[in-house]
Each structure stands twice: as C-alpha cells, then as structure tokens.
N, C-alpha and C positions, 0 to 999 in steps of 0.2 A: 562525527560532530553534528550535533543536533542544531536544527536551523532554528533560531529564537526569533520568533515575532516580535516586534517593537511595542512599548507602550501598553494601550489598554488590551489587546491581542493576547499579550503574556498572561493579563489576569484571567480573560477567559479560557485561555489553554489550561491553565493552572486547575481553574474551577472544573473543568472537564474531567480533570484526572480525579480530582477529590471524590468526583460524584460517581467515579465508576470503580468500586471495590476491586480489587485485586490486579489491577493496572500497575505493571513494574515501571514501564518507560513509555514516555510520548516520542514518536517517530514523526518528524515533521519533513514534509515534501514541498520545496519550493516551487509556489506559481510562476515566479518568474523565470527561474531556471528551466523547469519541466511542464509548460504550460498546458500541453495535451496529456500528460500522465496526470496532471493535478485536476484538470476537469474530467478525466474518466473516473477519478477515484469519487469527487464529490458527486458526480451523478450516479454512481453505483451506491453510494451510502444514501443518496437520498431516495432511490429506488429500494430501499431495505437491506443492502447488503450491510454487513457490520463493520463499525468502527474500530471496535475492541476485537483484536485477532489473537491467536494462540500460537507460538512459533512452533512450527513442527518440520524441521530441515529435513528428516528422513520421509521418505515419500513425496518430496516435491516432484519429482520427475513424472511421478504417475498422476499428481493432480494437476500438473502443467497438461499432461495428455489429456487426461479428461475434460478440463476447461476448452482446451482448442478443438477437441474433435469435432469435425463437422464444420468448421471455420476455414476458410481458403487464405493461402497467405497472398501479400500483394507485394509486388516488387518493390524495394526501396521503403518498406514498411514492416513494423514488427506487430504482432497480435498480442497485445497488453490484456492480461486478464486481473479482475479486481473482485474479491481480495486475490491477492497473489498467492502462487503456488507454495510456496515457502511458509504458509500459515495453514493451519488445519481447516480453516473455512473455506480455503481456495479448493479449487477443482470443479468437479461437476455442478453445474448451477452459476458459476461466476459470470460476471458481465466480462464480454469480450469486445474489445474494439481494436482496428487498426489504427495506429498512430505512427509518428516519424520515429525513426529507429534510434536517433542518438536521443532523443527525448526519454524513450524507454528505457534505454541502458544507461542513461544518467541517472532517472529516478530510481531504477532497480539497483544501482551502485551506491546510491545514497542510503537506501532502505537498508542495504546489507550492511553497510558500513555502521550505521546508526544501531544494528542489531549485533553486533559484533559480541558485547557483552551480556546480550540477553541470552538465557538457558532455554533450550526447548521446553514447551511446555509452560513457558511465562507469557503473560499477556501484555499486549502493548496496545496503544491507543494511535492510530494514524491521524493527522490532522495536515490540514493544508496552511502552509504559512505564506507570508508576502514573497 
C-alpha cells in the first residue's frame, strides 16, 4: 500500500516523479509511523545519497554486509542503512545510523510491501510522507 500524502503534497510528489525519467513507482515512508527511518532517509538524501534507486534483490545480503562493515551493533537498536541494501545503490558508502528496532523493521516492511510489484532493475523514487 502506497502511503499518499494529502493535498498539495500529492501534487509535489507527482511532479517529482514526472521530473525523473524512468521512475516506475514512488515509495512513501511515513514520518508519523517511522520517524527515525524517515529522518535518516531525509538526512542521507540531503547528503547526496540518491532518492531514485534501482531495485536489485539479488545481492542485498552482500550489500548490507558492506554497508554495516565497521559499525558496531547497539543493544535494542538496529543499524539502518540508506540507501537500503535491497537497492543497487546500497552497500559500500551507504549512510548507517542506529535507530529504534521497531521503527527500522516497520519502515523496511512498508518499503518491501510497496516494492512487491516492482521488478529487479526498475527504478523507484523514495519520498517521505506525513
């Protein structure tokens, strides 16, 4: 289920999709449901990590390992990577931050669910919704 922003936010989101050729789907992450994940995505994108990502399920485990390499786990927290390992742009050089485990798992499940109909190699736009 794609999380739809309300009102003018919908128009801005649609304009972003139209301005990015080759984007097959917009993936929305809810700021109200997943505040730590949303903040990490926004900060990573502001630091030049891409918002348009290429789905690449094969190799996700290796990309996750590369992204998390050299970071230490914190009890009760997850290490979140942005871009996520399920995308070709994830892996080495990804932004990594420790965040609440339930926030991370919920955002990941939401993203995975929204990508069910997306084929490997297709591009998606990651946006933050209210």
